[in-house]
C-alpha angles and dihedrals in degrees: 000000000000133000107270097027116135122353112358117248125197111274117264091243092054093046094048091048092050097043100038114015091167095060111134124244090241091058092047092051090049093052093048095059092086102072095169122047119223095261092052092051093047092047093054092049091050092050092050095047095047091047095053093043090060087061098046096044095045089048093058092043086060091048093236128198128224093274091055090046089057090051090048092053091051091046094048093049092045093048094051090043089056094044091047090055092046092049091048091052091047089051090055092047091051091049091054092045094049093046091048090051090050091055091047091052091050091051090048089050091051090052093052109120097201132042090233090056091052092048090051091052091054093044091052090057095051128075110264091239090057092048090050091052096048115110121239111285095019093114090049090054093047092048092051094048093045089048089062091062096095101145096084121170116244090233136006115271133198116246132207090259090055091056090045089052092050090050089049091052091050094048094047092053095042100041093047085070096067103066090053097047097037095086090061089056099048102030116066097197105082094204093053091043089051093053092049090047091051091050092050093046094048091046090053091049091048096049092045090051090045090054090046091055094046091049093048094047095246132116107301092203092048092050092045093054091042091054091052090051094046091047091051092050093048092049091049091050092049091051093045091051092048096258 
């Protein structure tokens, strides 16, 4: 899950400013330390694990020797290194895109000729369930507070947290490779190493799915088992299609 995916929601900075303009700097700094939300972190781990499993499973299907195992390890590391870089770049692009959209919404809000028009602009950027739960006058308060944000940047800029988030995305994708390929490094018997690798990979998929389910308010065990099944299907499709 990346910033900017799905329906756009008003940026956290805008929302915090509108809802609680008196928030202290210390509280803001504390809330900004988490640059990746749980779903983003879990998604990156899942991508990395599924990607490397396509290498290890296809290798054993082909009954590889030690030389081919070495090539597989290099290929798996290189592939996840490349995907980590791509995901990190896409994360930065989505940050710029989201921030630019935020500025565009604020400018549109400032140009609104009627209070009702401004409230409608804000409501269109919020999930319907949030709009329905807002008390009377909440949109007016948000519009007035957002209207005070007059020092708008000419163009969106990347922040230190954005770069930290991109680095986190890269590391999650790349480092998730190592637990799955490690058995091929320390265990000489390829068949045994493959079974250990499969167990580790499936366990990682299960626990990531379990955490997904718990975070989303669904059955953690159901999501964990579903993620294992989905991962297995995706790996099978990649192998069947020559991936």
